[in-house]
C-alpha positions in Angstrom: 75.0 76.9 69.0 78.4 75.6 68.3 81.6 76.2 70.3 83.0 78.3 67.5 80.2 80.8 67.6 80.7 83.8 69.9 77.8 85.1 71.8 76.5 88.7 71.1 77.2 91.1 73.9 73.6 91.4 75.0 73.2 87.7 75.3 76.5 87.4 77.2 75.5 90.2 79.5 72.2 88.5 80.3 73.9 85.1 81.0 76.5 86.8 83.3 73.7 88.8 85.1 72.0 85.4 85.8 75.2 84.0 87.3 75.4 87.1 89.6 71.8 86.8 90.6 72.2 83.0 91.3 74.7 84.0 94.1 72.5 86.9 95.3 74.7 89.7 94.1 73.4 92.9 95.8 72.0 95.6 93.6 73.2 94.5 90.2 73.1 97.3 87.6 73.6 96.5 83.9 74.7 99.6 82.0 74.2 99.6 78.3 77.2 101.5 76.9 76.7 100.6 73.3 77.5 103.6 71.0 78.7 105.6 74.0 82.2 104.3 74.7 84.7 102.0 72.9 85.8 100.0 76.0 82.7 97.6 76.3 79.1 97.3 75.2 77.9 96.5 78.8 79.2 97.1 82.4 77.7 94.9 85.1 78.2 96.5 88.5 77.3 94.5 91.6 77.9 94.7 95.3 79.2 91.8 97.4 78.3 92.0 101.1 81.4 90.3 102.3 84.8 88.9 101.2 83.4 85.3 101.0 80.4 86.6 99.0 82.8 88.5 96.6 84.7 85.3 96.0 81.5 83.2 95.6 80.3 85.7 93.0 83.5 85.6 91.0 83.7 81.8 91.1 80.2 81.4 89.9 80.7 83.8 87.0 83.9 81.9 86.0 82.1 78.6 86.3 79.1 79.8 84.3 81.3 81.3 81.6 83.3 78.1 81.3 80.2 76.1 80.8 78.7 78.4 78.2 79.4 77.7 74.6 80.7 80.7 72.8 81.8 82.6 76.0 85.5 83.5 76.0 87.6 83.2 79.2 87.7 86.6 80.9 90.7 88.6 81.9 90.4 88.9 85.7 92.0 91.6 87.8 91.9 92.1 91.6 91.4 88.5 92.6 93.4 89.1 95.8 91.5 92.3 96.4 89.0 92.7 99.3 87.1 95.4 97.5 87.0 95.2 93.8 87.3 92.4 91.3 87.1 93.2 87.5 86.2 90.5 85.1 86.7 91.6 81.5 84.8 89.5 78.8 85.8 92.0 76.1 82.4 93.4 75.3 81.0 92.9 78.8 82.9 94.0 81.9 81.8 92.9 85.4 82.8 95.0 88.4 82.4 93.0 91.7 82.7 95.6 94.5 82.4 95.8 98.2 79.8 98.2 99.6 82.5 100.7 100.5 84.2 100.6 97.2 81.0 101.0 95.2 80.1 104.0 97.2 83.6 105.5 97.0 84.2 105.0 93.2 80.6 105.7 92.0 81.0 103.9 88.7 77.3 104.2 87.8 77.5 107.9 88.2 80.7 108.2 86.1 79.4 106.1 83.3 75.9 107.5 83.1 76.6 111.2 83.3 78.4 113.4 80.7 82.1 113.7 81.5 84.6 116.3 80.3 86.7 115.3 77.3 89.7 113.1 78.4 88.1 112.3 81.8 89.3 109.0 83.2 87.1 106.6 85.2 87.9 106.1 88.8 90.2 103.1 89.5 91.7 101.7 92.7 94.2 104.1 94.2 92.7 107.2 92.5 89.9 107.8 95.0 90.7 107.9 98.7 88.3 106.6 101.3 86.3 109.4 103.0 87.6 109.0 106.6 88.3 111.8 109.1 91.8 110.3 109.8 94.4 108.9 107.5 95.8 105.4 107.9 98.8 106.7 109.8 96.7 108.4 112.5 94.6 105.2 113.0 97.8 103.1 113.5 99.1 105.6 116.1 95.8 105.5 118.0 96.0 101.6 118.0 99.6 101.7 119.2 98.6 104.0 122.1 95.7 101.7 123.1 98.0 98.7 122.9 100.6 100.5 125.1 97.9 101.3 127.6 96.7 97.6 127.6 100.3 96.5 128.1 100.9 98.8 131.1 97.7 97.6 132.7 98.6 94.0 132.1 102.0 94.2 133.6 100.7 96.3 136.5 98.3 93.5 137.4 101.1 91.0 137.2 103.2 93.0 139.7 100.4 92.8 142.2 100.0 89.1 142.0 103.7 88.1 142.2 104.8 86.8 145.6 107.9 88.4 147.1 111.1 86.2 146.9 112.3 85.1 150.3 116.0 85.5 150.1 116.7 83.7 153.4 116.0 80.3 152.0 119.1 78.6 150.9 119.2 75.1 149.4 
């Protein structure tokens, strides 16, 4: 195959899936969206088990794409993210996600079930984490704990300090 020949979407999807599997991407799902949506022919959704794993997956995909004749350079978004990196190869889109993000955004469910007309897919910032407290409450709790630790620390110092003998004059 010459460098001028573009790969068909199914071949491209298989090559990218192999790159994901080479770095032990967790639970990769290849969704065939041909004839269903206009944004891409395939979505490859995969879980990374840690931030280093997320980066290793992304780097391996980029390296494999660079070495593959007929594979265009992807548009990559979220490289600084700790939960979701999107790699858009045009007709194949890869979603590298943390376990928490994959559970929260439920992309497989969105793209495999009928949606009302005009429904938009979930993207970062549109779905809040399911936590009993918001971020502000968590920070306040941490501040209270830090304050208690500070009080205990300084109280222990006061017990260990020897009194100053003011009668000694040099």
